[in-house]
PyMOL Python script that loads the backbone (N, CA, C, O; Angstrom):
from pymol import cmd

cmd.read_pdbstr("""\
ATOM      1  N   MET A   1      -6.704  10.224  11.880  1.00  0.00           N
ATOM      2  CA  MET A   1      -6.246  10.319  10.501  1.00  0.00           C
ATOM      3  C   MET A   1      -6.055   8.906   9.930  1.00  0.00           C
ATOM      4  O   MET A   1      -5.593   8.004  10.628  1.00  0.00           O
ATOM      5  N   ILE A   2      -6.405   8.735   8.691  1.00  0.00           N
ATOM      6  CA  ILE A   2      -6.372   7.425   8.040  1.00  0.00           C
ATOM      7  C   ILE A   2      -4.976   6.819   8.028  1.00  0.00           C
ATOM      8  O   ILE A   2      -4.808   5.655   8.392  1.00  0.00           O
ATOM      9  N   ILE A   3      -3.975   7.584   7.616  1.00  0.00           N
ATOM     10  CA  ILE A   3      -2.635   7.029   7.451  1.00  0.00           C
ATOM     11  C   ILE A   3      -2.070   6.521   8.768  1.00  0.00           C
ATOM     12  O   ILE A   3      -1.374   5.506   8.782  1.00  0.00           O
ATOM     13  N   LYS A   4      -2.348   7.191   9.862  1.00  0.00           N
ATOM     14  CA  LYS A   4      -1.843   6.749  11.167  1.00  0.00           C
ATOM     15  C   LYS A   4      -2.402   5.376  11.519  1.00  0.00           C
ATOM     16  O   LYS A   4      -1.664   4.508  11.984  1.00  0.00           O
ATOM     17  N   LYS A   5      -3.695   5.172  11.300  1.00  0.00           N
ATOM     18  CA  LYS A   5      -4.315   3.875  11.599  1.00  0.00           C
ATOM     19  C   LYS A   5      -3.738   2.772  10.719  1.00  0.00           C
ATOM     20  O   LYS A   5      -3.512   1.653  11.179  1.00  0.00           O
ATOM     21  N   ILE A   6      -3.502   3.098   9.452  1.00  0.00           N
ATOM     22  CA  ILE A   6      -2.926   2.111   8.536  1.00  0.00           C
ATOM     23  C   ILE A   6      -1.496   1.770   8.972  1.00  0.00           C
ATOM     24  O   ILE A   6      -1.128   0.597   9.025  1.00  0.00           O
ATOM     25  N   LYS A   7      -0.705   2.775   9.278  1.00  0.00           N
ATOM     26  CA  LYS A   7       0.674   2.548   9.712  1.00  0.00           C
ATOM     27  C   LYS A   7       0.723   1.705  10.981  1.00  0.00           C
ATOM     28  O   LYS A   7       1.563   0.813  11.100  1.00  0.00           O
ATOM     29  N   ASP A   8      -0.171   1.981  11.931  1.00  0.00           N
ATOM     30  CA  ASP A   8      -0.222   1.193  13.168  1.00  0.00           C
ATOM     31  C   ASP A   8      -0.491  -0.275  12.872  1.00  0.00           C
ATOM     32  O   ASP A   8       0.140  -1.158  13.453  1.00  0.00           O
ATOM     33  N   LYS A   9      -1.429  -0.533  11.968  1.00  0.00           N
ATOM     34  CA  LYS A   9      -1.762  -1.923  11.612  1.00  0.00           C
ATOM     35  C   LYS A   9      -0.570  -2.612  10.943  1.00  0.00           C
ATOM     36  O   LYS A   9      -0.280  -3.773  11.229  1.00  0.00           O
ATOM     37  N   ILE A  10       0.114  -1.898  10.059  1.00  0.00           N
ATOM     38  CA  ILE A  10       1.275  -2.469   9.365  1.00  0.00           C
ATOM     39  C   ILE A  10       2.373  -2.801  10.369  1.00  0.00           C
ATOM     40  O   ILE A  10       2.948  -3.888  10.323  1.00  0.00           O
ATOM     41  N   GLN A  11       2.663  -1.884  11.265  1.00  0.00           N
ATOM     42  CA  GLN A  11       3.724  -2.095  12.252  1.00  0.00           C
ATOM     43  C   GLN A  11       3.403  -3.247  13.201  1.00  0.00           C
ATOM     44  O   GLN A  11       4.317  -3.908  13.695  1.00  0.00           O
ATOM     45  N   LYS A  12       2.120  -3.499  13.463  1.00  0.00           N
ATOM     46  CA  LYS A  12       1.710  -4.600  14.340  1.00  0.00           C
ATOM     47  C   LYS A  12       1.569  -5.915  13.569  1.00  0.00           C
ATOM     48  O   LYS A  12       1.333  -6.962  14.171  1.00  0.00           O
ATOM     49  N   GLY A  13       1.713  -5.865  12.245  1.00  0.00           N
ATOM     50  CA  GLY A  13       1.547  -7.067  11.426  1.00  0.00           C
ATOM     51  C   GLY A  13       0.092  -7.463  11.246  1.00  0.00           C
ATOM     52  O   GLY A  13      -0.205  -8.612  10.919  1.00  0.00           O
ATOM     53  N   GLU A  14      -0.807  -6.531  11.454  1.00  0.00           N
ATOM     54  CA  GLU A  14      -2.244  -6.798  11.359  1.00  0.00           C
ATOM     55  C   GLU A  14      -2.767  -6.402   9.978  1.00  0.00           C
ATOM     56  O   GLU A  14      -3.572  -5.480   9.846  1.00  0.00           O
ATOM     57  N   TYR A  15      -2.302  -7.102   8.970  1.00  0.00           N
ATOM     58  CA  TYR A  15      -2.721  -6.849   7.597  1.00  0.00           C
ATOM     59  C   TYR A  15      -2.471  -8.108   6.789  1.00  0.00           C
ATOM     60  O   TYR A  15      -1.825  -9.048   7.253  1.00  0.00           O
ATOM     61  N   ARG A  16      -2.998  -8.108   5.561  1.00  0.00           N
ATOM     62  CA  ARG A  16      -2.734  -9.229   4.664  1.00  0.00           C
ATOM     63  C   ARG A  16      -2.656  -8.723   3.234  1.00  0.00           C
ATOM     64  O   ARG A  16      -3.055  -7.597   2.937  1.00  0.00           O
ATOM     65  N   PHE A  17      -2.140  -9.562   2.360  1.00  0.00           N
ATOM     66  CA  PHE A  17      -2.014  -9.240   0.943  1.00  0.00           C
ATOM     67  C   PHE A  17      -3.122  -9.939   0.163  1.00  0.00           C
ATOM     68  O   PHE A  17      -3.423 -11.103   0.424  1.00  0.00           O
ATOM     69  N   SER A  18      -3.728  -9.241  -0.788  1.00  0.00           N
ATOM     70  CA  SER A  18      -4.674  -9.888  -1.693  1.00  0.00           C
ATOM     71  C   SER A  18      -3.876 -10.773  -2.649  1.00  0.00           C
ATOM     72  O   SER A  18      -2.674 -10.578  -2.829  1.00  0.00           O
ATOM     73  N   ASP A  19      -4.547 -11.737  -3.252  1.00  0.00           N
ATOM     74  CA  ASP A  19      -3.880 -12.574  -4.252  1.00  0.00           C
ATOM     75  C   ASP A  19      -3.354 -11.709  -5.396  1.00  0.00           C
ATOM     76  O   ASP A  19      -2.261 -11.940  -5.914  1.00  0.00           O
ATOM     77  N   HIS A  20      -4.146 -10.715  -5.779  1.00  0.00           N
ATOM     78  CA  HIS A  20      -3.748  -9.807  -6.854  1.00  0.00           C
ATOM     79  C   HIS A  20      -2.437  -9.100  -6.502  1.00  0.00           C
ATOM     80  O   HIS A  20      -1.529  -9.030  -7.331  1.00  0.00           O
ATOM     81  N   ALA A  21      -2.337  -8.581  -5.287  1.00  0.00           N
ATOM     82  CA  ALA A  21      -1.121  -7.875  -4.861  1.00  0.00           C
ATOM     83  C   ALA A  21       0.088  -8.805  -4.895  1.00  0.00           C
ATOM     84  O   ALA A  21       1.163  -8.405  -5.341  1.00  0.00           O
ATOM     85  N   VAL A  22      -0.075 -10.021  -4.435  1.00  0.00           N
ATOM     86  CA  VAL A  22       1.037 -10.981  -4.427  1.00  0.00           C
ATOM     87  C   VAL A  22       1.519 -11.242  -5.859  1.00  0.00           C
ATOM     88  O   VAL A  22       2.722 -11.261  -6.117  1.00  0.00           O
ATOM     89  N   LYS A  23       0.581 -11.440  -6.781  1.00  0.00           N
ATOM     90  CA  LYS A  23       0.955 -11.671  -8.186  1.00  0.00           C
ATOM     91  C   LYS A  23       1.702 -10.470  -8.756  1.00  0.00           C
ATOM     92  O   LYS A  23       2.704 -10.632  -9.453  1.00  0.00           O
ATOM     93  N   ARG A  24       1.222  -9.282  -8.466  1.00  0.00           N
ATOM     94  CA  ARG A  24       1.868  -8.064  -8.971  1.00  0.00           C
ATOM     95  C   ARG A  24       3.251  -7.878  -8.350  1.00  0.00           C
ATOM     96  O   ARG A  24       4.192  -7.475  -9.034  1.00  0.00           O
ATOM     97  N   MET A  25       3.374  -8.166  -7.075  1.00  0.00           N
ATOM     98  CA  MET A  25       4.669  -8.028  -6.408  1.00  0.00           C
ATOM     99  C   MET A  25       5.695  -8.986  -7.012  1.00  0.00           C
ATOM    100  O   MET A  25       6.846  -8.611  -7.233  1.00  0.00           O
ATOM    101  N   ILE A  26       5.278 -10.204  -7.275  1.00  0.00           N
ATOM    102  CA  ILE A  26       6.186 -11.186  -7.863  1.00  0.00           C
ATOM    103  C   ILE A  26       6.615 -10.738  -9.258  1.00  0.00           C
ATOM    104  O   ILE A  26       7.803 -10.765  -9.581  1.00  0.00           O
ATOM    105  N   SER A  27       5.657 -10.327 -10.082  1.00  0.00           N
ATOM    106  CA  SER A  27       5.983  -9.943 -11.456  1.00  0.00           C
ATOM    107  C   SER A  27       6.787  -8.650 -11.532  1.00  0.00           C
ATOM    108  O   SER A  27       7.481  -8.409 -12.520  1.00  0.00           O
ATOM    109  N   ARG A  28       6.697  -7.816 -10.495  1.00  0.00           N
ATOM    110  CA  ARG A  28       7.392  -6.523 -10.492  1.00  0.00           C
ATOM    111  C   ARG A  28       8.598  -6.494  -9.551  1.00  0.00           C
ATOM    112  O   ARG A  28       9.189  -5.439  -9.316  1.00  0.00           O
ATOM    113  N   TYR A  29       8.951  -7.652  -9.021  1.00  0.00           N
ATOM    114  CA  TYR A  29      10.111  -7.777  -8.119  1.00  0.00           C
ATOM    115  C   TYR A  29      10.041  -6.804  -6.943  1.00  0.00           C
ATOM    116  O   TYR A  29      11.010  -6.113  -6.626  1.00  0.00           O
ATOM    117  N   ILE A  30       8.882  -6.767  -6.311  1.00  0.00           N
ATOM    118  CA  ILE A  30       8.668  -5.932  -5.134  1.00  0.00           C
ATOM    119  C   ILE A  30       8.519  -6.857  -3.939  1.00  0.00           C
ATOM    120  O   ILE A  30       7.689  -7.766  -3.967  1.00  0.00           O
ATOM    121  N   ASP A  31       9.306  -6.645  -2.886  1.00  0.00           N
ATOM    122  CA  ASP A  31       9.195  -7.551  -1.748  1.00  0.00           C
ATOM    123  C   ASP A  31       8.416  -6.921  -0.591  1.00  0.00           C
ATOM    124  O   ASP A  31       8.177  -5.715  -0.547  1.00  0.00           O
ATOM    125  N   ARG A  32       8.040  -7.781   0.325  1.00  0.00           N
ATOM    126  CA  ARG A  32       7.205  -7.399   1.468  1.00  0.00           C
ATOM    127  C   ARG A  32       7.818  -6.240   2.268  1.00  0.00           C
ATOM    128  O   ARG A  32       7.103  -5.328   2.683  1.00  0.00           O
ATOM    129  N   SER A  33       9.118  -6.276   2.480  1.00  0.00           N
ATOM    130  CA  SER A  33       9.755  -5.222   3.273  1.00  0.00           C
ATOM    131  C   SER A  33       9.645  -3.863   2.585  1.00  0.00           C
ATOM    132  O   SER A  33       9.524  -2.837   3.255  1.00  0.00           O
ATOM    133  N   GLU A  34       9.687  -3.849   1.254  1.00  0.00           N
ATOM    134  CA  GLU A  34       9.515  -2.590   0.532  1.00  0.00           C
ATOM    135  C   GLU A  34       8.099  -2.044   0.730  1.00  0.00           C
ATOM    136  O   GLU A  34       7.914  -0.840   0.912  1.00  0.00           O
ATOM    137  N   VAL A  35       7.115  -2.920   0.695  1.00  0.00           N
ATOM    138  CA  VAL A  35       5.730  -2.510   0.894  1.00  0.00           C
ATOM    139  C   VAL A  35       5.542  -1.940   2.299  1.00  0.00           C
ATOM    140  O   VAL A  35       4.957  -0.870   2.466  1.00  0.00           O
ATOM    141  N   GLU A  36       6.032  -2.647   3.291  1.00  0.00           N
ATOM    142  CA  GLU A  36       5.920  -2.179   4.675  1.00  0.00           C
ATOM    143  C   GLU A  36       6.634  -0.842   4.845  1.00  0.00           C
ATOM    144  O   GLU A  36       6.123   0.062   5.504  1.00  0.00           O
ATOM    145  N   ASP A  37       7.813  -0.723   4.249  1.00  0.00           N
ATOM    146  CA  ASP A  37       8.607   0.494   4.349  1.00  0.00           C
ATOM    147  C   ASP A  37       7.864   1.688   3.748  1.00  0.00           C
ATOM    148  O   ASP A  37       7.794   2.754   4.360  1.00  0.00           O
ATOM    149  N   VAL A  38       7.319   1.505   2.561  1.00  0.00           N
ATOM    150  CA  VAL A  38       6.608   2.593   1.891  1.00  0.00           C
ATOM    151  C   VAL A  38       5.369   3.005   2.672  1.00  0.00           C
ATOM    152  O   VAL A  38       5.102   4.198   2.817  1.00  0.00           O
ATOM    153  N   ILE A  39       4.618   2.050   3.173  1.00  0.00           N
ATOM    154  CA  ILE A  39       3.409   2.408   3.918  1.00  0.00           C
ATOM    155  C   ILE A  39       3.763   3.145   5.196  1.00  0.00           C
ATOM    156  O   ILE A  39       3.115   4.138   5.529  1.00  0.00           O
ATOM    157  N   THR A  40       4.761   2.693   5.912  1.00  0.00           N
ATOM    158  CA  THR A  40       5.090   3.340   7.184  1.00  0.00           C
ATOM    159  C   THR A  40       5.750   4.706   6.998  1.00  0.00           C
ATOM    160  O   THR A  40       5.756   5.516   7.924  1.00  0.00           O
ATOM    161  N   ARG A  41       6.299   4.969   5.823  1.00  0.00           N
ATOM    162  CA  ARG A  41       6.954   6.250   5.562  1.00  0.00           C
ATOM    163  C   ARG A  41       6.187   7.121   4.568  1.00  0.00           C
ATOM    164  O   ARG A  41       6.520   8.292   4.386  1.00  0.00           O
ATOM    165  N   GLY A  42       5.169   6.561   3.927  1.00  0.00           N
ATOM    166  CA  GLY A  42       4.492   7.253   2.840  1.00  0.00           C
ATOM    167  C   GLY A  42       3.335   8.135   3.258  1.00  0.00           C
ATOM    168  O   GLY A  42       3.110   8.402   4.438  1.00  0.00           O
ATOM    169  N   GLU A  43       2.600   8.583   2.232  1.00  0.00           N
ATOM    170  CA  GLU A  43       1.456   9.460   2.457  1.00  0.00           C
ATOM    171  C   GLU A  43       0.295   9.050   1.555  1.00  0.00           C
ATOM    172  O   GLU A  43       0.501   8.521   0.462  1.00  0.00           O
ATOM    173  N   VAL A  44      -0.916   9.300   2.021  1.00  0.00           N
ATOM    174  CA  VAL A  44      -2.111   9.031   1.224  1.00  0.00           C
ATOM    175  C   VAL A  44      -2.214  10.116   0.159  1.00  0.00           C
ATOM    176  O   VAL A  44      -2.204  11.306   0.471  1.00  0.00           O
ATOM    177  N   ILE A  45      -2.315   9.691  -1.116  1.00  0.00           N
ATOM    178  CA  ILE A  45      -2.428  10.675  -2.192  1.00  0.00           C
ATOM    179  C   ILE A  45      -3.803  10.658  -2.841  1.00  0.00           C
ATOM    180  O   ILE A  45      -4.172  11.609  -3.531  1.00  0.00           O
ATOM    181  N   GLU A  46      -4.573   9.582  -2.630  1.00  0.00           N
ATOM    182  CA  GLU A  46      -5.941   9.509  -3.132  1.00  0.00           C
ATOM    183  C   GLU A  46      -6.750   8.629  -2.198  1.00  0.00           C
ATOM    184  O   GLU A  46      -6.231   7.684  -1.606  1.00  0.00           O
ATOM    185  N   GLU A  47      -8.029   8.953  -2.074  1.00  0.00           N
ATOM    186  CA  GLU A  47      -8.940   8.120  -1.294  1.00  0.00           C
ATOM    187  C   GLU A  47     -10.058   7.632  -2.207  1.00  0.00           C
ATOM    188  O   GLU A  47     -10.524   8.358  -3.086  1.00  0.00           O
ATOM    189  N   TYR A  48     -10.479   6.394  -1.984  1.00  0.00           N
ATOM    190  CA  TYR A  48     -11.540   5.782  -2.773  1.00  0.00           C
ATOM    191  C   TYR A  48     -12.637   5.289  -1.831  1.00  0.00           C
ATOM    192  O   TYR A  48     -12.721   4.091  -1.559  1.00  0.00           O
ATOM    193  N   PRO A  49     -13.476   6.196  -1.332  1.00  0.00           N
ATOM    194  CA  PRO A  49     -14.498   5.799  -0.355  1.00  0.00           C
ATOM    195  C   PRO A  49     -15.548   4.847  -0.924  1.00  0.00           C
ATOM    196  O   PRO A  49     -16.186   4.105  -0.177  1.00  0.00           O
ATOM    197  N   ASP A  50     -15.728   4.867  -2.253  1.00  0.00           N
ATOM    198  CA  ASP A  50     -16.745   4.021  -2.888  1.00  0.00           C
ATOM    199  C   ASP A  50     -16.118   2.889  -3.689  1.00  0.00           C
ATOM    200  O   ASP A  50     -16.702   2.434  -4.672  1.00  0.00           O
ATOM    201  N   ASP A  51     -14.940   2.429  -3.285  1.00  0.00           N
ATOM    202  CA  ASP A  51     -14.251   1.358  -3.996  1.00  0.00           C
ATOM    203  C   ASP A  51     -15.124   0.113  -4.031  1.00  0.00           C
ATOM    204  O   ASP A  51     -16.018  -0.044  -3.200  1.00  0.00           O
ATOM    205  N   LYS A  52     -14.868  -0.769  -4.988  1.00  0.00           N
ATOM    206  CA  LYS A  52     -15.716  -1.934  -5.273  1.00  0.00           C
ATOM    207  C   LYS A  52     -16.050  -2.788  -4.045  1.00  0.00           C
ATOM    208  O   LYS A  52     -17.218  -3.099  -3.813  1.00  0.00           O
ATOM    209  N   TYR A  53     -15.046  -3.168  -3.264  1.00  0.00           N
ATOM    210  CA  TYR A  53     -15.288  -4.080  -2.148  1.00  0.00           C
ATOM    211  C   TYR A  53     -15.346  -3.388  -0.789  1.00  0.00           C
ATOM    212  O   TYR A  53     -16.155  -3.753   0.064  1.00  0.00           O
ATOM    213  N   SER A  54     -14.495  -2.398  -0.592  1.00  0.00           N
ATOM    214  CA  SER A  54     -14.501  -1.628   0.660  1.00  0.00           C
ATOM    215  C   SER A  54     -13.707  -0.342   0.431  1.00  0.00           C
ATOM    216  O   SER A  54     -12.910  -0.268  -0.503  1.00  0.00           O
ATOM    217  N   PRO A  55     -13.917   0.661   1.268  1.00  0.00           N
ATOM    218  CA  PRO A  55     -13.161   1.909   1.094  1.00  0.00           C
ATOM    219  C   PRO A  55     -11.657   1.629   1.110  1.00  0.00           C
ATOM    220  O   PRO A  55     -11.175   0.771   1.849  1.00  0.00           O
ATOM    221  N   SER A  56     -10.931   2.377   0.275  1.00  0.00           N
ATOM    222  CA  SER A  56      -9.488   2.176   0.191  1.00  0.00           C
ATOM    223  C   SER A  56      -8.807   3.508  -0.098  1.00  0.00           C
ATOM    224  O   SER A  56      -9.455   4.540  -0.274  1.00  0.00           O
ATOM    225  N   CYS A  57      -7.480   3.450  -0.140  1.00  0.00           N
ATOM    226  CA  CYS A  57      -6.710   4.642  -0.475  1.00  0.00           C
ATOM    227  C   CYS A  57      -5.436   4.224  -1.187  1.00  0.00           C
ATOM    228  O   CYS A  57      -5.015   3.068  -1.143  1.00  0.00           O
ATOM    229  N   LEU A  58      -4.832   5.217  -1.851  1.00  0.00           N
ATOM    230  CA  LEU A  58      -3.571   5.004  -2.552  1.00  0.00           C
ATOM    231  C   LEU A  58      -2.480   5.720  -1.773  1.00  0.00           C
ATOM    232  O   LEU A  58      -2.586   6.909  -1.474  1.00  0.00           O
ATOM    233  N   ILE A  59      -1.436   4.980  -1.451  1.00  0.00           N
ATOM    234  CA  ILE A  59      -0.308   5.533  -0.702  1.00  0.00           C
ATOM    235  C   ILE A  59       0.886   5.630  -1.640  1.00  0.00           C
ATOM    236  O   ILE A  59       1.176   4.710  -2.404  1.00  0.00           O
ATOM    237  N   TYR A  60       1.569   6.763  -1.564  1.00  0.00           N
ATOM    238  CA  TYR A  60       2.809   6.948  -2.320  1.00  0.00           C
ATOM    239  C   TYR A  60       3.955   7.082  -1.323  1.00  0.00           C
ATOM    240  O   TYR A  60       3.825   7.708  -0.271  1.00  0.00           O
ATOM    241  N   GLY A  61       5.073   6.478  -1.686  1.00  0.00           N
ATOM    242  CA  GLY A  61       6.261   6.623  -0.860  1.00  0.00           C
ATOM    243  C   GLY A  61       7.469   6.061  -1.571  1.00  0.00           C
ATOM    244  O   GLY A  61       7.370   5.497  -2.660  1.00  0.00           O
ATOM    245  N   LYS A  62       8.611   6.228  -0.932  1.00  0.00           N
ATOM    246  CA  LYS A  62       9.875   5.704  -1.452  1.00  0.00           C
ATOM    247  C   LYS A  62      10.417   4.675  -0.481  1.00  0.00           C
ATOM    248  O   LYS A  62      10.305   4.823   0.736  1.00  0.00           O
ATOM    249  N   THR A  63      11.002   3.636  -1.037  1.00  0.00           N
ATOM    250  CA  THR A  63      11.667   2.647  -0.203  1.00  0.00           C
ATOM    251  C   THR A  63      12.960   3.257   0.326  1.00  0.00           C
ATOM    252  O   THR A  63      13.353   4.346  -0.093  1.00  0.00           O
ATOM    253  N   LYS A  64      13.610   2.568   1.234  1.00  0.00           N
ATOM    254  CA  LYS A  64      14.888   3.048   1.771  1.00  0.00           C
ATOM    255  C   LYS A  64      15.938   3.187   0.669  1.00  0.00           C
ATOM    256  O   LYS A  64      16.869   3.984   0.783  1.00  0.00           O
ATOM    257  N   LYS A  65      15.775   2.403  -0.396  1.00  0.00           N
ATOM    258  CA  LYS A  65      16.717   2.467  -1.515  1.00  0.00           C
ATOM    259  C   LYS A  65      16.290   3.493  -2.569  1.00  0.00           C
ATOM    260  O   LYS A  65      16.948   3.636  -3.599  1.00  0.00           O
ATOM    261  N   GLY A  66      15.189   4.207  -2.311  1.00  0.00           N
ATOM    262  CA  GLY A  66      14.758   5.265  -3.214  1.00  0.00           C
ATOM    263  C   GLY A  66      13.798   4.859  -4.312  1.00  0.00           C
ATOM    264  O   GLY A  66      13.542   5.645  -5.224  1.00  0.00           O
ATOM    265  N   ARG A  67      13.263   3.659  -4.246  1.00  0.00           N
ATOM    266  CA  ARG A  67      12.316   3.183  -5.255  1.00  0.00           C
ATOM    267  C   ARG A  67      10.941   3.775  -4.969  1.00  0.00           C
ATOM    268  O   ARG A  67      10.439   3.655  -3.851  1.00  0.00           O
ATOM    269  N   ASN A  68      10.327   4.413  -5.965  1.00  0.00           N
ATOM    270  CA  ASN A  68       8.986   4.959  -5.836  1.00  0.00           C
ATOM    271  C   ASN A  68       7.945   3.860  -5.981  1.00  0.00           C
ATOM    272  O   ASN A  68       8.010   3.059  -6.913  1.00  0.00           O
ATOM    273  N   LEU A  69       6.985   3.820  -5.064  1.00  0.00           N
ATOM    274  CA  LEU A  69       5.907   2.838  -5.162  1.00  0.00           C
ATOM    275  C   LEU A  69       4.565   3.472  -4.839  1.00  0.00           C
ATOM    276  O   LEU A  69       4.463   4.395  -4.031  1.00  0.00           O
ATOM    277  N   HIS A  70       3.543   2.946  -5.496  1.00  0.00           N
ATOM    278  CA  HIS A  70       2.156   3.224  -5.152  1.00  0.00           C
ATOM    279  C   HIS A  70       1.584   1.936  -4.574  1.00  0.00           C
ATOM    280  O   HIS A  70       1.793   0.851  -5.115  1.00  0.00           O
ATOM    281  N   ILE A  71       0.863   2.072  -3.471  1.00  0.00           N
ATOM    282  CA  ILE A  71       0.272   0.903  -2.827  1.00  0.00           C
ATOM    283  C   ILE A  71      -1.173   1.235  -2.489  1.00  0.00           C
ATOM    284  O   ILE A  71      -1.449   2.197  -1.773  1.00  0.00           O
ATOM    285  N   GLN A  72      -2.084   0.435  -3.005  1.00  0.00           N
ATOM    286  CA  GLN A  72      -3.498   0.622  -2.677  1.00  0.00           C
ATOM    287  C   GLN A  72      -3.847  -0.323  -1.541  1.00  0.00           C
ATOM    288  O   GLN A  72      -3.582  -1.523  -1.612  1.00  0.00           O
ATOM    289  N   VAL A  73      -4.449   0.233  -0.486  1.00  0.00           N
ATOM    290  CA  VAL A  73      -4.817  -0.562   0.686  1.00  0.00           C
ATOM    291  C   VAL A  73      -6.258  -0.273   1.081  1.00  0.00           C
ATOM    292  O   VAL A  73      -6.761   0.833   0.887  1.00  0.00           O
ATOM    293  N   SER A  74      -6.918  -1.296   1.642  1.00  0.00           N
ATOM    294  CA  SER A  74      -8.247  -1.065   2.204  1.00  0.00           C
ATOM    295  C   SER A  74      -8.066  -0.398   3.561  1.00  0.00           C
ATOM    296  O   SER A  74      -7.031  -0.554   4.209  1.00  0.00           O
ATOM    297  N   LEU A  75      -9.072   0.336   3.977  1.00  0.00           N
ATOM    298  CA  LEU A  75      -8.989   1.092   5.218  1.00  0.00           C
ATOM    299  C   LEU A  75      -9.253   0.208   6.429  1.00  0.00           C
ATOM    300  O   LEU A  75      -9.943  -0.806   6.327  1.00  0.00           O
ATOM    301  N   PRO A  76      -8.694   0.602   7.589  1.00  0.00           N
ATOM    302  CA  PRO A  76      -8.942  -0.144   8.829  1.00  0.00           C
ATOM    303  C   PRO A  76     -10.430  -0.205   9.120  1.00  0.00           C
ATOM    304  O   PRO A  76     -11.172   0.686   8.707  1.00  0.00           O
ATOM    305  N   PRO A  77     -10.890  -1.246   9.827  1.00  0.00           N
ATOM    306  CA  PRO A  77     -10.095  -2.113  10.677  1.00  0.00           C
ATOM    307  C   PRO A  77      -9.399  -3.264   9.951  1.00  0.00           C
ATOM    308  O   PRO A  77      -8.464  -3.846  10.502  1.00  0.00           O
ATOM    309  N   THR A  78      -9.822  -3.611   8.735  1.00  0.00           N
ATOM    310  CA  THR A  78      -9.186  -4.711   8.015  1.00  0.00           C
ATOM    311  C   THR A  78      -8.303  -4.148   6.915  1.00  0.00           C
ATOM    312  O   THR A  78      -8.806  -3.741   5.867  1.00  0.00           O
ATOM    313  N   VAL A  79      -6.999  -4.119   7.137  1.00  0.00           N
ATOM    314  CA  VAL A  79      -6.075  -3.579   6.146  1.00  0.00           C
ATOM    315  C   VAL A  79      -5.631  -4.707   5.222  1.00  0.00           C
ATOM    316  O   VAL A  79      -5.041  -5.700   5.647  1.00  0.00           O
ATOM    317  N   ILE A  80      -5.937  -4.517   3.949  1.00  0.00           N
ATOM    318  CA  ILE A  80      -5.547  -5.476   2.916  1.00  0.00           C
ATOM    319  C   ILE A  80      -4.753  -4.714   1.865  1.00  0.00           C
ATOM    320  O   ILE A  80      -5.194  -3.672   1.378  1.00  0.00           O
ATOM    321  N   ILE A  81      -3.589  -5.233   1.519  1.00  0.00           N
ATOM    322  CA  ILE A  81      -2.801  -4.652   0.439  1.00  0.00           C
ATOM    323  C   ILE A  81      -3.468  -5.135  -0.844  1.00  0.00           C
ATOM    324  O   ILE A  81      -3.464  -6.330  -1.138  1.00  0.00           O
ATOM    325  N   ILE A  82      -4.040  -4.209  -1.604  1.00  0.00           N
ATOM    326  CA  ILE A  82      -4.826  -4.555  -2.787  1.00  0.00           C
ATOM    327  C   ILE A  82      -3.944  -4.697  -4.020  1.00  0.00           C
ATOM    328  O   ILE A  82      -4.059  -5.671  -4.764  1.00  0.00           O
ATOM    329  N   THR A  83      -3.064  -3.724  -4.234  1.00  0.00           N
ATOM    330  CA  THR A  83      -2.135  -3.791  -5.362  1.00  0.00           C
ATOM    331  C   THR A  83      -0.920  -2.928  -5.073  1.00  0.00           C
ATOM    332  O   THR A  83      -0.953  -2.042  -4.219  1.00  0.00           O
ATOM    333  N   VAL A  84       0.147  -3.204  -5.799  1.00  0.00           N
ATOM    334  CA  VAL A  84       1.425  -2.519  -5.599  1.00  0.00           C
ATOM    335  C   VAL A  84       2.059  -2.327  -6.983  1.00  0.00           C
ATOM    336  O   VAL A  84       2.095  -3.249  -7.797  1.00  0.00           O
ATOM    337  N   TYR A  85       2.558  -1.109  -7.229  1.00  0.00           N
ATOM    338  CA  TYR A  85       3.222  -0.872  -8.524  1.00  0.00           C
ATOM    339  C   TYR A  85       4.123   0.353  -8.449  1.00  0.00           C
ATOM    340  O   TYR A  85       4.000   1.190  -7.556  1.00  0.00           O
ATOM    341  N   GLU A  86       5.030   0.429  -9.415  1.00  0.00           N
ATOM    342  CA  GLU A  86       5.879   1.608  -9.568  1.00  0.00           C
ATOM    343  C   GLU A  86       5.108   2.588 -10.461  1.00  0.00           C
ATOM    344  O   GLU A  86       4.705   2.229 -11.567  1.00  0.00           O
ATOM    345  N   PRO A  87       4.903   3.806  -9.993  1.00  0.00           N
ATOM    346  CA  PRO A  87       4.158   4.766 -10.800  1.00  0.00           C
ATOM    347  C   PRO A  87       4.953   5.199 -12.029  1.00  0.00           C
ATOM    348  O   PRO A  87       6.184   5.165 -12.028  1.00  0.00           O
ATOM    349  N   GLU A  88       4.243   5.602 -13.068  1.00  0.00           N
ATOM    350  CA  GLU A  88       4.883   6.187 -14.249  1.00  0.00           C
ATOM    351  C   GLU A  88       5.529   7.502 -13.807  1.00  0.00           C
ATOM    352  O   GLU A  88       5.088   8.107 -12.830  1.00  0.00           O
ATOM    353  N   SER A  89       6.536   7.935 -14.494  1.00  0.00           N
ATOM    354  CA  SER A  89       7.228   9.173 -14.111  1.00  0.00           C
ATOM    355  C   SER A  89       6.288  10.380 -14.186  1.00  0.00           C
ATOM    356  O   SER A  89       6.519  11.376 -13.501  1.00  0.00           O
ATOM    357  N   SER A  90       5.240  10.310 -15.000  1.00  0.00           N
ATOM    358  CA  SER A  90       4.286  11.412 -15.124  1.00  0.00           C
ATOM    359  C   SER A  90       3.328  11.477 -13.934  1.00  0.00           C
ATOM    360  O   SER A  90       2.652  12.486 -13.731  1.00  0.00           O
ATOM    361  N   GLU A  91       3.271  10.405 -13.153  1.00  0.00           N
ATOM    362  CA  GLU A  91       2.382  10.376 -12.006  1.00  0.00           C
ATOM    363  C   GLU A  91       3.058  11.076 -10.868  1.00  0.00           C
ATOM    364  O   GLU A  91       2.490  11.177  -9.781  1.00  0.00           O
TER     365      GLU A  91
END
""", "prot")
cmd.dss("prot")
cmd.show_as("cartoon", "prot")
cmd.util.cbc("prot")
cmd.orient("prot")
């Protein structure tokens, strides 16, 4: 299953952030621990097998403090955090 492989990579520290994700995290006051927390506790809600650079998916989850986040990541073997944001309430 995709999410298990992604979670394993996150827990081992075998991932990186895109420049875009870092910029978005800074502007949205989202820290690394929140991203790791959401990925390890979250679920895949969309898959993008034909994404521009490599297959990816969108993960939804809540931080330990209850903050809702969407995180787009590329699929293993190379896990890259592509972007991070708080979803609109309608999402």
